[in-house]
N, CA, C, O and the ligand as a Tripos MOL2 file, in Angstrom:
@<TRIPOS>MOLECULE
protein
  297   295    75     0     0
PROTEIN
NO_CHARGES

@<TRIPOS>ATOM
      1 N         -15.1280  -72.6290   66.1970 N.3       1 MET1
      2 CA        -13.6940  -72.2730   66.5390 C.3       1 MET1
      3 C         -13.3600  -72.6460   67.8430 C.2       1 MET1
      4 O         -14.2510  -72.7150   68.6900 O.2       1 MET1
      5 N         -12.0420  -72.9280   68.1540 N.am      2 LYS2
      6 CA        -11.6760  -73.2990   69.4160 C.3       2 LYS2
      7 C         -10.9550  -72.2260   70.3150 C.2       2 LYS2
      8 O         -10.0320  -71.5590   69.8470 O.2       2 LYS2
      9 N         -11.3500  -72.0830   71.4960 N.am      3 LYS3
     10 CA        -10.7030  -71.1680   72.3860 C.3       3 LYS3
     11 C         -10.5280  -71.6990   73.8120 C.2       3 LYS3
     12 O         -11.0920  -72.7340   74.1640 O.2       3 LYS3
     13 N          -9.7710  -71.0120   74.6020 N.am      4 ILE4
     14 CA         -9.6600  -71.6030   75.9600 C.3       4 ILE4
     15 C         -10.7760  -70.8910   76.7300 C.2       4 ILE4
     16 O         -10.8470  -69.6650   76.8020 O.2       4 ILE4
     17 N         -11.6840  -71.7730   77.3270 N.am      5 CYS5
     18 CA        -12.7210  -71.2740   78.1660 C.3       5 CYS5
     19 C         -12.2460  -71.1160   79.5760 C.2       5 CYS5
     20 O         -11.7000  -72.0960   80.0830 O.2       5 CYS5
     21 N         -12.3770  -69.9930   80.2990 N.am      6 PRO6
     22 CA        -11.9340  -69.7450   81.6680 C.3       6 PRO6
     23 C         -12.7790  -70.5660   82.6430 C.2       6 PRO6
     24 O         -12.3540  -70.7800   83.7780 O.2       6 PRO6
     25 N         -13.9150  -71.0140   82.2490 N.am      7 TYR7
     26 CA        -14.7870  -71.7060   83.1600 C.3       7 TYR7
     27 C         -14.4100  -73.1820   83.1330 C.2       7 TYR7
     28 O         -14.2080  -73.7850   84.1870 O.2       7 TYR7
     29 N         -14.3110  -73.7840   81.9210 N.am      8 CYS8
     30 CA        -13.9300  -75.2480   81.7300 C.3       8 CYS8
     31 C         -12.4220  -75.3060   81.9980 C.2       8 CYS8
     32 O         -11.9380  -76.3660   82.3950 O.2       8 CYS8
     33 N         -11.6240  -74.1890   81.7950 N.am      9 GLU9
     34 CA        -10.1710  -74.2800   81.9470 C.3       9 GLU9
     35 C          -9.6750  -75.2890   80.9930 C.2       9 GLU9
     36 O          -8.8650  -76.1570   81.3170 O.2       9 GLU9
     37 N         -10.1910  -75.1570   79.7690 N.am     10 ALA10
     38 CA         -9.7610  -76.1050   78.6450 C.3      10 ALA10
     39 C         -10.1250  -75.4390   77.4120 C.2      10 ALA10
     40 O         -10.8760  -74.4680   77.3240 O.2      10 ALA10
     41 N          -9.4490  -76.1230   76.3350 N.am     11 GLU11
     42 CA         -9.8490  -75.5850   75.0220 C.3      11 GLU11
     43 C         -11.1920  -76.1850   74.5850 C.2      11 GLU11
     44 O         -11.3230  -77.4060   74.4960 O.2      11 GLU11
     45 N         -12.1100  -75.4020   74.3320 N.am     12 THR12
     46 CA        -13.5110  -75.9660   73.8910 C.3      12 THR12
     47 C         -13.9740  -75.2940   72.6170 C.2      12 THR12
     48 O         -13.3710  -74.3380   72.1290 O.2      12 THR12
     49 N         -15.0490  -75.8180   72.1030 N.am     13 GLU13
     50 CA        -15.7390  -75.1480   70.9040 C.3      13 GLU13
     51 C         -16.4880  -73.9640   71.3230 C.2      13 GLU13
     52 O         -17.3340  -74.0160   72.2160 O.2      13 GLU13
     53 N         -16.1710  -72.8450   70.6570 N.am     14 VAL14
     54 CA        -16.9650  -71.5370   71.0910 C.3      14 VAL14
     55 C         -17.6490  -70.9770   69.8120 C.2      14 VAL14
     56 O         -17.3490  -71.3120   68.6660 O.2      14 VAL14
     57 N         -18.5280  -70.1530   70.1310 N.am     15 GLU15
     58 CA        -19.1770  -69.3200   68.9620 C.3      15 GLU15
     59 C         -19.1260  -67.8770   69.5060 C.2      15 GLU15
     60 O         -19.2320  -67.6210   70.7050 O.2      15 GLU15
     61 N         -18.9460  -66.9060   68.4900 N.am     16 VAL16
     62 CA        -19.0940  -65.5390   68.7670 C.3      16 VAL16
     63 C         -20.5380  -65.1140   68.6780 C.2      16 VAL16
     64 O         -21.1780  -65.3140   67.6460 O.2      16 VAL16
     65 N         -21.0790  -64.5160   69.7670 N.am     17 VAL17
     66 CA        -22.5350  -64.1790   69.7960 C.3      17 VAL17
     67 C         -22.5960  -62.6810   70.0330 C.2      17 VAL17
     68 O         -21.6210  -61.9830   70.3140 O.2      17 VAL17
     69 N         -23.8820  -62.2500   69.8840 N.am     18 GLU18
     70 CA        -24.1780  -60.7500   70.1480 C.3      18 GLU18
     71 C         -24.8240  -60.7870   71.5550 C.2      18 GLU18
     72 O         -25.6370  -61.6490   71.8870 O.2      18 GLU18
     73 N         -24.4020  -59.7910   72.3470 N.am     19 LYS19
     74 CA        -24.9310  -59.8010   73.6380 C.3      19 LYS19
     75 C         -24.9380  -58.3000   74.1450 C.2      19 LYS19
     76 O         -23.9550  -57.5810   73.9670 O.2      19 LYS19
     77 N         -26.1020  -57.8490   74.7930 N.am     20 ILE20
     78 CA        -26.1190  -56.6040   75.3610 C.3      20 ILE20
     79 C         -25.5020  -56.6390   76.7630 C.2      20 ILE20
     80 O         -26.0510  -57.2860   77.6550 O.2      20 ILE20
     81 N         -24.3020  -55.9130   76.9860 N.am     21 GLU21
     82 CA        -23.7650  -55.8090   78.2930 C.3      21 GLU21
     83 C         -24.3190  -54.4460   78.9090 C.2      21 GLU21
     84 O         -24.3970  -53.4000   78.2640 O.2      21 GLU21
     85 N         -24.6620  -54.5860   80.1360 N.am     22 ARG22
     86 CA        -25.1080  -53.4090   80.8890 C.3      22 ARG22
     87 C         -24.0260  -53.0430   81.8940 C.2      22 ARG22
     88 O         -23.7310  -53.8290   82.7940 O.2      22 ARG22
     89 N         -23.4380  -51.8800   81.7580 N.am     23 ILE23
     90 CA        -22.3210  -51.4440   82.6140 C.3      23 ILE23
     91 C         -22.8010  -50.1520   83.3160 C.2      23 ILE23
     92 O         -23.3050  -49.2040   82.7140 O.2      23 ILE23
     93 N         -22.6000  -50.2090   84.6170 N.am     24 ASN24
     94 CA        -23.0340  -49.1360   85.5320 C.3      24 ASN24
     95 C         -21.8680  -48.1150   85.6840 C.2      24 ASN24
     96 O         -20.8420  -48.4360   86.2820 O.2      24 ASN24
     97 N         -22.0470  -46.8210   85.1090 N.am     25 ILE25
     98 CA        -21.0030  -45.8220   85.3530 C.3      25 ILE25
     99 C         -21.6420  -44.7350   86.1480 C.2      25 ILE25
    100 O         -22.4770  -44.0010   85.6200 O.2      25 ILE25
    101 N         -21.2960  -44.6030   87.3580 N.am     26 ARG26
    102 CA        -21.7640  -43.3680   88.2780 C.3      26 ARG26
    103 C         -23.2980  -43.3120   88.3240 C.2      26 ARG26
    104 O         -23.9190  -42.2560   88.2120 O.2      26 ARG26
    105 N         -23.8620  -44.4970   88.4940 N.am     27 GLY27
    106 CA        -25.2600  -44.6310   88.7170 C.3      27 GLY27
    107 C         -26.1350  -44.6420   87.3460 C.2      27 GLY27
    108 O         -27.3650  -44.6970   87.3550 O.2      27 GLY27
    109 N         -25.3660  -44.5860   86.1970 N.am     28 GLU28
    110 CA        -26.1050  -44.6230   84.9430 C.3      28 GLU28
    111 C         -25.8680  -45.9950   84.2100 C.2      28 GLU28
    112 O         -24.7430  -46.4840   84.1070 O.2      28 GLU28
    113 N         -26.8650  -46.5090   83.7720 N.am     29 THR29
    114 CA        -26.6780  -47.8120   83.1380 C.3      29 THR29
    115 C         -26.5330  -47.6370   81.6340 C.2      29 THR29
    116 O         -27.4150  -47.0970   80.9650 O.2      29 THR29
    117 N         -25.3540  -48.1240   81.0970 N.am     30 ILE30
    118 CA        -24.9440  -47.9350   79.8180 C.3      30 ILE30
    119 C         -25.0240  -49.2850   79.1510 C.2      30 ILE30
    120 O         -24.3670  -50.2290   79.5910 O.2      30 ILE30
    121 N         -25.8410  -49.4060   78.0640 N.am     31 GLU31
    122 CA        -25.8840  -50.6220   77.2650 C.3      31 GLU31
    123 C         -24.9230  -50.5880   76.1010 C.2      31 GLU31
    124 O         -24.8750  -49.6230   75.3390 O.2      31 GLU31
    125 N         -24.1190  -51.7100   75.9690 N.am     32 VAL32
    126 CA        -23.1570  -51.6670   75.0280 C.3      32 VAL32
    127 C         -23.3370  -53.1750   74.3110 C.2      32 VAL32
    128 O         -23.4870  -54.2220   74.9410 O.2      32 VAL32
    129 N         -23.2920  -53.0560   72.9470 N.am     33 LEU33
    130 CA        -23.4310  -54.3180   72.2350 C.3      33 LEU33
    131 C         -21.9840  -54.9590   72.2850 C.2      33 LEU33
    132 O         -21.0250  -54.3440   71.8190 O.2      33 LEU33
    133 N         -21.8630  -56.0860   72.8040 N.am     34 ALA34
    134 CA        -20.6780  -56.9340   72.8700 C.3      34 ALA34
    135 C         -20.7430  -58.1630   72.1230 C.2      34 ALA34
    136 O         -21.8320  -58.6460   71.8130 O.2      34 ALA34
    137 N         -19.6660  -58.6920   71.8190 N.am     35 HIS35
    138 CA        -19.5080  -59.9150   71.0350 C.3      35 HIS35
    139 C         -18.6510  -60.9310   71.8110 C.2      35 HIS35
    140 O         -17.5090  -61.1550   71.4110 O.2      35 HIS35
    141 N         -19.1020  -61.5140   72.8200 N.am     36 PRO36
    142 CA        -18.4280  -62.4110   73.7050 C.3      36 PRO36
    143 C         -18.4450  -63.7960   72.9970 C.2      36 PRO36
    144 O         -19.1640  -64.0360   72.0270 O.2      36 PRO36
    145 N         -17.6300  -64.6440   73.5400 N.am     37 TYR37
    146 CA        -17.6410  -66.0150   73.1220 C.3      37 TYR37
    147 C         -18.5790  -66.8220   74.0020 C.2      37 TYR37
    148 O         -18.5860  -66.6830   75.2260 O.2      37 TYR37
    149 N         -19.3610  -67.6610   73.3620 N.am     38 LEU38
    150 CA        -20.2270  -68.5440   73.9840 C.3      38 LEU38
    151 C         -19.5930  -69.9140   74.0520 C.2      38 LEU38
    152 O         -19.3860  -70.4790   72.9780 O.2      38 LEU38
    153 N         -19.2520  -70.5330   75.1980 N.am     39 CYS39
    154 CA        -18.6240  -71.8650   75.2380 C.3      39 CYS39
    155 C         -19.8100  -72.8890   75.1600 C.2      39 CYS39
    156 O         -20.7500  -72.9260   75.9540 O.2      39 CYS39
    157 N         -19.6150  -73.7480   74.0360 N.am     40 LEU40
    158 CA        -20.6000  -74.7070   73.7930 C.3      40 LEU40
    159 C         -20.6830  -75.8190   74.8820 C.2      40 LEU40
    160 O         -21.7140  -76.4480   75.1230 O.2      40 LEU40
    161 N         -19.5350  -75.9890   75.4900 N.am     41 ALA41
    162 CA        -19.4140  -77.0510   76.5510 C.3      41 ALA41
    163 C         -20.1330  -76.6680   77.7050 C.2      41 ALA41
    164 O         -20.9720  -77.4650   78.1240 O.2      41 ALA41
    165 N         -19.9440  -75.4680   78.3690 N.am     42 CYS42
    166 CA        -20.6160  -75.1310   79.6740 C.3      42 CYS42
    167 C         -21.6510  -74.1560   79.4170 C.2      42 CYS42
    168 O         -22.4090  -73.9760   80.3700 O.2      42 CYS42
    169 N         -21.8920  -73.4380   78.3050 N.am     43 GLY43
    170 CA        -22.9630  -72.4920   78.0390 C.3      43 GLY43
    171 C         -22.7460  -71.1400   78.6690 C.2      43 GLY43
    172 O         -23.6820  -70.3460   78.7580 O.2      43 GLY43
    173 N         -21.4100  -70.8270   79.1530 N.am     44 ASP44
    174 CA        -21.2330  -69.5620   79.7120 C.3      44 ASP44
    175 C         -20.5440  -68.6400   78.6370 C.2      44 ASP44
    176 O         -19.9060  -69.1040   77.6930 O.2      44 ASP44
    177 N         -20.7180  -67.3580   78.8490 N.am     45 TYR45
    178 CA        -20.0580  -66.4210   78.0990 C.3      45 TYR45
    179 C         -18.7840  -65.8910   78.6130 C.2      45 TYR45
    180 O         -18.6900  -65.6260   79.8110 O.2      45 TYR45
    181 N         -17.7280  -65.7030   77.7540 N.am     46 PHE46
    182 CA        -16.6110  -65.0120   78.3030 C.3      46 PHE46
    183 C         -16.0160  -64.1270   77.1310 C.2      46 PHE46
    184 O         -16.1180  -64.3810   75.9310 O.2      46 PHE46
    185 N         -15.3750  -63.0360   77.7040 N.am     47 GLU47
    186 CA        -14.8540  -61.9810   76.7740 C.3      47 GLU47
    187 C         -13.3790  -62.3710   76.4230 C.2      47 GLU47
    188 O         -12.5940  -62.9120   77.2020 O.2      47 GLU47
    189 N         -13.1300  -62.0200   75.1510 N.am     48 ASP48
    190 CA        -11.7370  -62.0690   74.8120 C.3      48 ASP48
    191 C         -11.0850  -60.8770   75.5130 C.2      48 ASP48
    192 O         -11.6470  -59.7810   75.5240 O.2      48 ASP48
    193 N          -9.8770  -61.0890   76.1100 N.am     49 PRO49
    194 CA         -9.2380  -59.9940   76.9990 C.3      49 PRO49
    195 C          -9.1090  -58.8690   76.1350 C.2      49 PRO49
    196 O          -9.2050  -57.7690   76.6780 O.2      49 PRO49
    197 N          -8.8950  -58.9130   74.8010 N.am     50 LYS50
    198 CA         -8.7580  -57.7710   74.0280 C.3      50 LYS50
    199 C         -10.0630  -56.9170   73.7740 C.2      50 LYS50
    200 O         -10.0870  -55.6900   73.8760 O.2      50 LYS50
    201 N         -11.0850  -57.6600   73.4490 N.am     51 THR51
    202 CA        -12.4300  -56.9960   73.2190 C.3      51 THR51
    203 C         -12.9940  -56.5860   74.4970 C.2      51 THR51
    204 O         -13.6750  -55.5620   74.5450 O.2      51 THR51
    205 N         -12.7490  -57.3740   75.6680 N.am     52 GLY52
    206 CA        -13.3410  -56.9030   76.8850 C.3      52 GLY52
    207 C         -12.8540  -55.5830   77.2510 C.2      52 GLY52
    208 O         -13.6130  -54.8480   77.8820 O.2      52 GLY52
    209 N         -11.7240  -55.1970   76.9470 N.am     53 PHE53
    210 CA        -11.2760  -53.7660   77.2130 C.3      53 PHE53
    211 C         -11.9370  -52.8420   76.3830 C.2      53 PHE53
    212 O         -12.2940  -51.7700   76.8690 O.2      53 PHE53
    213 N         -12.1630  -53.1170   75.1400 N.am     54 ASP54
    214 CA        -12.9300  -52.3100   74.1060 C.3      54 ASP54
    215 C         -14.2470  -51.8890   74.5620 C.2      54 ASP54
    216 O         -14.5650  -50.7010   74.5010 O.2      54 ASP54
    217 N         -15.0870  -52.8390   75.0430 N.am     55 PHE55
    218 CA        -16.4690  -52.5230   75.3310 C.3      55 PHE55
    219 C         -16.6290  -51.7330   76.5910 C.2      55 PHE55
    220 O         -17.6300  -51.0360   76.7610 O.2      55 PHE55
    221 N         -15.6770  -51.8200   77.4760 N.am     56 LEU56
    222 CA        -15.6420  -50.7120   78.5960 C.3      56 LEU56
    223 C         -15.4630  -49.4410   78.0760 C.2      56 LEU56
    224 O         -16.1780  -48.5040   78.4300 O.2      56 LEU56
    225 N         -14.5480  -49.3240   77.2440 N.am     57 GLN57
    226 CA        -14.1700  -48.0330   76.5490 C.3      57 GLN57
    227 C         -15.4130  -47.4410   75.8520 C.2      57 GLN57
    228 O         -15.6840  -46.2400   75.8900 O.2      57 GLN57
    229 N         -16.1880  -48.4230   75.1790 N.am     58 LYS58
    230 CA        -17.3510  -47.9790   74.3440 C.3      58 LYS58
    231 C         -18.3180  -47.3790   75.4410 C.2      58 LYS58
    232 O         -18.9070  -46.3250   75.2010 O.2      58 LYS58
    233 N         -18.4820  -48.0230   76.6090 N.am     59 ALA59
    234 CA        -19.3220  -47.6730   77.5540 C.3      59 ALA59
    235 C         -19.1440  -46.2410   78.1390 C.2      59 ALA59
    236 O         -20.0780  -45.4990   78.4430 O.2      59 ALA59
    237 N         -17.8310  -45.9570   78.2550 N.am     60 TYR60
    238 CA        -17.4410  -44.7070   78.7980 C.3      60 TYR60
    239 C         -17.6160  -43.5830   77.7000 C.2      60 TYR60
    240 O         -17.8820  -42.4150   77.9840 O.2      60 TYR60
    241 N         -17.4370  -44.0660   76.4000 N.am     61 GLU61
    242 CA        -17.7930  -43.0840   75.3520 C.3      61 GLU61
    243 C         -19.2530  -42.6420   75.2830 C.2      61 GLU61
    244 O         -19.6160  -41.4890   75.0550 O.2      61 GLU61
    245 N         -20.1120  -43.7750   75.5250 N.am     62 GLU62
    246 CA        -21.5400  -43.4620   75.4780 C.3      62 GLU62
    247 C         -21.9080  -42.6520   76.6520 C.2      62 GLU62
    248 O         -22.7970  -41.8060   76.5520 O.2      62 GLU62
    249 N         -21.2200  -42.8750   77.8680 N.am     63 TYR63
    250 CA        -21.5870  -42.0500   78.9540 C.3      63 TYR63
    251 C         -21.2160  -40.7070   78.6920 C.2      63 TYR63
    252 O         -22.0120  -39.8120   78.9770 O.2      63 TYR63
    253 N         -20.0200  -40.4220   78.1430 N.am     64 ARG64
    254 CA        -19.6560  -39.0570   77.7840 C.3      64 ARG64
    255 C         -20.6560  -38.3570   76.9300 C.2      64 ARG64
    256 O         -20.9890  -37.1940   77.1560 O.2      64 ARG64
    257 N         -21.1860  -39.1450   75.8410 N.am     65 ARG65
    258 CA        -22.0450  -38.5790   74.8660 C.3      65 ARG65
    259 C         -23.4340  -38.1030   75.5740 C.2      65 ARG65
    260 O         -24.0120  -37.0460   75.3210 O.2      65 ARG65
    261 N         -23.8260  -39.0240   76.4480 N.am     66 ARG66
    262 CA        -25.0920  -38.6950   77.1800 C.3      66 ARG66
    263 C         -24.9900  -37.4970   77.9760 C.2      66 ARG66
    264 O         -25.8960  -36.6670   78.0540 O.2      66 ARG66
    265 N         -23.8090  -37.4090   78.6040 N.am     67 LYS67
    266 CA        -23.6370  -36.2370   79.6620 C.3      67 LYS67
    267 C         -23.1870  -35.0100   78.9110 C.2      67 LYS67
    268 O         -23.2110  -33.9030   79.4500 O.2      67 LYS67
    269 N         -22.7770  -35.1950   77.6710 N.am     68 GLY68
    270 CA        -22.3720  -34.0330   76.8950 C.3      68 GLY68
    271 C         -21.0840  -33.4920   77.4730 C.2      68 GLY68
    272 O         -20.8260  -32.2880   77.4490 O.2      68 GLY68
    273 N         -20.2920  -34.3890   77.9840 N.am     69 LEU69
    274 CA        -18.9660  -33.8200   78.5010 C.3      69 LEU69
    275 C         -17.8770  -34.1650   77.3530 C.2      69 LEU69
    276 O         -17.8030  -35.2210   76.7230 O.2      69 LEU69
    277 N         -17.0760  -33.0580   77.2360 N.am     70 THR70
    278 CA        -16.0650  -33.1190   76.2610 C.3      70 THR70
    279 C         -14.6950  -33.4160   76.7610 C.2      70 THR70
    280 O         -13.7910  -33.8480   76.0470 O.2      70 THR70
    281 N         -14.5960  -33.1500   78.0680 N.am     71 CYS71
    282 CA        -13.1590  -33.3570   78.6580 C.3      71 CYS71
    283 C         -13.4430  -34.1490   79.9260 C.2      71 CYS71
    284 O         -13.1590  -33.6720   81.0240 O.2      71 CYS71
    285 N         -13.9910  -35.3300   79.7950 N.am     72 PHE72
    286 CA        -14.1600  -36.1880   81.0000 C.3      72 PHE72
    287 C         -13.1280  -37.0990   81.1340 C.2      72 PHE72
    288 O         -12.9190  -37.8620   80.1900 O.2      72 PHE72
    289 N         -12.3630  -37.1720   82.2460 N.am     73 ARG73
    290 CA        -11.2710  -38.1310   82.4430 C.3      73 ARG73
    291 C         -11.8060  -39.3540   83.1980 C.2      73 ARG73
    292 O         -12.5530  -39.2360   84.1700 O.2      73 ARG73
    293 N         -11.3980  -40.5220   82.7180 N.am     74 ILE74
    294 CA        -11.7170  -41.7590   83.3390 C.3      74 ILE74
    295 C         -10.8810  -41.8730   84.6290 C.2      74 ILE74
    296 O         -10.9850  -42.8680   85.3460 O.2      74 ILE74
    297 ZN        -16.7340  -73.5530   79.0640 Zn       75 ZN75
@<TRIPOS>BOND
     1     1     2 1
     2     2     3 1
     3     3     4 2
     4     3     5 am
     5     5     6 1
     6     6     7 1
     7     7     8 2
     8     7     9 am
     9     9    10 1
    10    10    11 1
    11    11    12 2
    12    11    13 am
    13    13    14 1
    14    14    15 1
    15    15    16 2
    16    15    17 am
    17    17    18 1
    18    18    19 1
    19    19    20 2
    20    19    21 am
    21    21    22 1
    22    22    23 1
    23    23    24 2
    24    23    25 am
    25    25    26 1
    26    26    27 1
    27    27    28 2
    28    27    29 am
    29    29    30 1
    30    30    31 1
    31    31    32 2
    32    31    33 am
    33    33    34 1
    34    34    35 1
    35    35    36 2
    36    35    37 am
    37    37    38 1
    38    38    39 1
    39    39    40 2
    40    39    41 am
    41    41    42 1
    42    42    43 1
    43    43    44 2
    44    43    45 am
    45    45    46 1
    46    46    47 1
    47    47    48 2
    48    47    49 am
    49    49    50 1
    50    50    51 1
    51    51    52 2
    52    51    53 am
    53    53    54 1
    54    54    55 1
    55    55    56 2
    56    55    57 am
    57    57    58 1
    58    58    59 1
    59    59    60 2
    60    59    61 am
    61    61    62 1
    62    62    63 1
    63    63    64 2
    64    63    65 am
    65    65    66 1
    66    66    67 1
    67    67    68 2
    68    67    69 am
    69    69    70 1
    70    70    71 1
    71    71    72 2
    72    71    73 am
    73    73    74 1
    74    74    75 1
    75    75    76 2
    76    75    77 am
    77    77    78 1
    78    78    79 1
    79    79    80 2
    80    79    81 am
    81    81    82 1
    82    82    83 1
    83    83    84 2
    84    83    85 am
    85    85    86 1
    86    86    87 1
    87    87    88 2
    88    87    89 am
    89    89    90 1
    90    90    91 1
    91    91    92 2
    92    91    93 am
    93    93    94 1
    94    94    95 1
    95    95    96 2
    96    95    97 am
    97    97    98 1
    98    98    99 1
    99    99   100 2
   100    99   101 am
   101   101   102 1
   102   102   103 1
   103   103   104 2
   104   103   105 am
   105   105   106 1
   106   106   107 1
   107   107   108 2
   108   107   109 am
   109   109   110 1
   110   110   111 1
   111   111   112 2
   112   111   113 am
   113   113   114 1
   114   114   115 1
   115   115   116 2
   116   115   117 am
   117   117   118 1
   118   118   119 1
   119   119   120 2
   120   119   121 am
   121   121   122 1
   122   122   123 1
   123   123   124 2
   124   123   125 am
   125   125   126 1
   126   126   127 1
   127   127   128 2
   128   127   129 am
   129   129   130 1
   130   130   131 1
   131   131   132 2
   132   131   133 am
   133   133   134 1
   134   134   135 1
   135   135   136 2
   136   135   137 am
   137   137   138 1
   138   138   139 1
   139   139   140 2
   140   139   141 am
   141   141   142 1
   142   142   143 1
   143   143   144 2
   144   143   145 am
   145   145   146 1
   146   146   147 1
   147   147   148 2
   148   147   149 am
   149   149   150 1
   150   150   151 1
   151   151   152 2
   152   151   153 am
   153   153   154 1
   154   154   155 1
   155   155   156 2
   156   155   157 am
   157   157   158 1
   158   158   159 1
   159   159   160 2
   160   159   161 am
   161   161   162 1
   162   162   163 1
   163   163   164 2
   164   163   165 am
   165   165   166 1
   166   166   167 1
   167   167   168 2
   168   167   169 am
   169   169   170 1
   170   170   171 1
   171   171   172 2
   172   171   173 am
   173   173   174 1
   174   174   175 1
   175   175   176 2
   176   175   177 am
   177   177   178 1
   178   178   179 1
   179   179   180 2
   180   179   181 am
   181   181   182 1
   182   182   183 1
   183   183   184 2
   184   183   185 am
   185   185   186 1
   186   186   187 1
   187   187   188 2
   188   187   189 am
   189   189   190 1
   190   190   191 1
   191   191   192 2
   192   191   193 am
   193   193   194 1
   194   194   195 1
   195   195   196 2
   196   195   197 am
   197   197   198 1
   198   198   199 1
   199   199   200 2
   200   199   201 am
   201   201   202 1
   202   202   203 1
   203   203   204 2
   204   203   205 am
   205   205   206 1
   206   206   207 1
   207   207   208 2
   208   207   209 am
   209   209   210 1
   210   210   211 1
   211   211   212 2
   212   211   213 am
   213   213   214 1
   214   214   215 1
   215   215   216 2
   216   215   217 am
   217   217   218 1
   218   218   219 1
   219   219   220 2
   220   219   221 am
   221   221   222 1
   222   222   223 1
   223   223   224 2
   224   223   225 am
   225   225   226 1
   226   226   227 1
   227   227   228 2
   228   227   229 am
   229   229   230 1
   230   230   231 1
   231   231   232 2
   232   231   233 am
   233   233   234 1
   234   234   235 1
   235   235   236 2
   236   235   237 am
   237   237   238 1
   238   238   239 1
   239   239   240 2
   240   239   241 am
   241   241   242 1
   242   242   243 1
   243   243   244 2
   244   243   245 am
   245   245   246 1
   246   246   247 1
   247   247   248 2
   248   247   249 am
   249   249   250 1
   250   250   251 1
   251   251   252 2
   252   251   253 am
   253   253   254 1
   254   254   255 1
   255   255   256 2
   256   255   257 am
   257   257   258 1
   258   258   259 1
   259   259   260 2
   260   259   261 am
   261   261   262 1
   262   262   263 1
   263   263   264 2
   264   263   265 am
   265   265   266 1
   266   266   267 1
   267   267   268 2
   268   267   269 am
   269   269   270 1
   270   270   271 1
   271   271   272 2
   272   271   273 am
   273   273   274 1
   274   274   275 1
   275   275   276 2
   276   275   277 am
   277   277   278 1
   278   278   279 1
   279   279   280 2
   280   279   281 am
   281   281   282 1
   282   282   283 1
   283   283   284 2
   284   283   285 am
   285   285   286 1
   286   286   287 1
   287   287   288 2
   288   287   289 am
   289   289   290 1
   290   290   291 1
   291   291   292 2
   292   291   293 am
   293   293   294 1
   294   294   295 1
   295   295   296 2
@<TRIPOS>SUBSTRUCTURE
     1 MET1         2 RESIDUE 1 A MET
     2 LYS2         6 RESIDUE 1 A LYS
     3 LYS3        10 RESIDUE 1 A LYS
     4 ILE4        14 RESIDUE 1 A ILE
     5 CYS5        18 RESIDUE 1 A CYS
     6 PRO6        22 RESIDUE 1 A PRO
     7 TYR7        26 RESIDUE 1 A TYR
     8 CYS8        30 RESIDUE 1 A CYS
     9 GLU9        34 RESIDUE 1 A GLU
    10 ALA10       38 RESIDUE 1 A ALA
    11 GLU11       42 RESIDUE 1 A GLU
    12 THR12       46 RESIDUE 1 A THR
    13 GLU13       50 RESIDUE 1 A GLU
    14 VAL14       54 RESIDUE 1 A VAL
    15 GLU15       58 RESIDUE 1 A GLU
    16 VAL16       62 RESIDUE 1 A VAL
    17 VAL17       66 RESIDUE 1 A VAL
    18 GLU18       70 RESIDUE 1 A GLU
    19 LYS19       74 RESIDUE 1 A LYS
    20 ILE20       78 RESIDUE 1 A ILE
    21 GLU21       82 RESIDUE 1 A GLU
    22 ARG22       86 RESIDUE 1 A ARG
    23 ILE23       90 RESIDUE 1 A ILE
    24 ASN24       94 RESIDUE 1 A ASN
    25 ILE25       98 RESIDUE 1 A ILE
    26 ARG26      102 RESIDUE 1 A ARG
    27 GLY27      106 RESIDUE 1 A GLY
    28 GLU28      110 RESIDUE 1 A GLU
    29 THR29      114 RESIDUE 1 A THR
    30 ILE30      118 RESIDUE 1 A ILE
    31 GLU31      122 RESIDUE 1 A GLU
    32 VAL32      126 RESIDUE 1 A VAL
    33 LEU33      130 RESIDUE 1 A LEU
    34 ALA34      134 RESIDUE 1 A ALA
    35 HIS35      138 RESIDUE 1 A HIS
    36 PRO36      142 RESIDUE 1 A PRO
    37 TYR37      146 RESIDUE 1 A TYR
    38 LEU38      150 RESIDUE 1 A LEU
    39 CYS39      154 RESIDUE 1 A CYS
    40 LEU40      158 RESIDUE 1 A LEU
    41 ALA41      162 RESIDUE 1 A ALA
    42 CYS42      166 RESIDUE 1 A CYS
    43 GLY43      170 RESIDUE 1 A GLY
    44 ASP44      174 RESIDUE 1 A ASP
    45 TYR45      178 RESIDUE 1 A TYR
    46 PHE46      182 RESIDUE 1 A PHE
    47 GLU47      186 RESIDUE 1 A GLU
    48 ASP48      190 RESIDUE 1 A ASP
    49 PRO49      194 RESIDUE 1 A PRO
    50 LYS50      198 RESIDUE 1 A LYS
    51 THR51      202 RESIDUE 1 A THR
    52 GLY52      206 RESIDUE 1 A GLY
    53 PHE53      210 RESIDUE 1 A PHE
    54 ASP54      214 RESIDUE 1 A ASP
    55 PHE55      218 RESIDUE 1 A PHE
    56 LEU56      222 RESIDUE 1 A LEU
    57 GLN57      226 RESIDUE 1 A GLN
    58 LYS58      230 RESIDUE 1 A LYS
    59 ALA59      234 RESIDUE 1 A ALA
    60 TYR60      238 RESIDUE 1 A TYR
    61 GLU61      242 RESIDUE 1 A GLU
    62 GLU62      246 RESIDUE 1 A GLU
    63 TYR63      250 RESIDUE 1 A TYR
    64 ARG64      254 RESIDUE 1 A ARG
    65 ARG65      258 RESIDUE 1 A ARG
    66 ARG66      262 RESIDUE 1 A ARG
    67 LYS67      266 RESIDUE 1 A LYS
    68 GLY68      270 RESIDUE 1 A GLY
    69 LEU69      274 RESIDUE 1 A LEU
    70 THR70      278 RESIDUE 1 A THR
    71 CYS71      282 RESIDUE 1 A CYS
    72 PHE72      286 RESIDUE 1 A PHE
    73 ARG73      290 RESIDUE 1 A ARG
    74 ILE74      294 RESIDUE 1 A ILE
    75 ZN75       297 GROUP 0 **** ****
């Protein structure tokens, strides 16, 4: 499939891949399974702006689950 790669600044051939993203929240490393695009032209990963927001949200959900917080505001 073709997407605009922010590194190439051009439309390139990309693949959706599985990647573990490690996000640090208040000293805690949260691992989230993300599905970024892999640019086949430059070999770099980039997030769809829509899904990029989602995986941060997931990280916060995981953080809350670990801490057992029910009313934790971001
Ligand atoms: Zn690229």
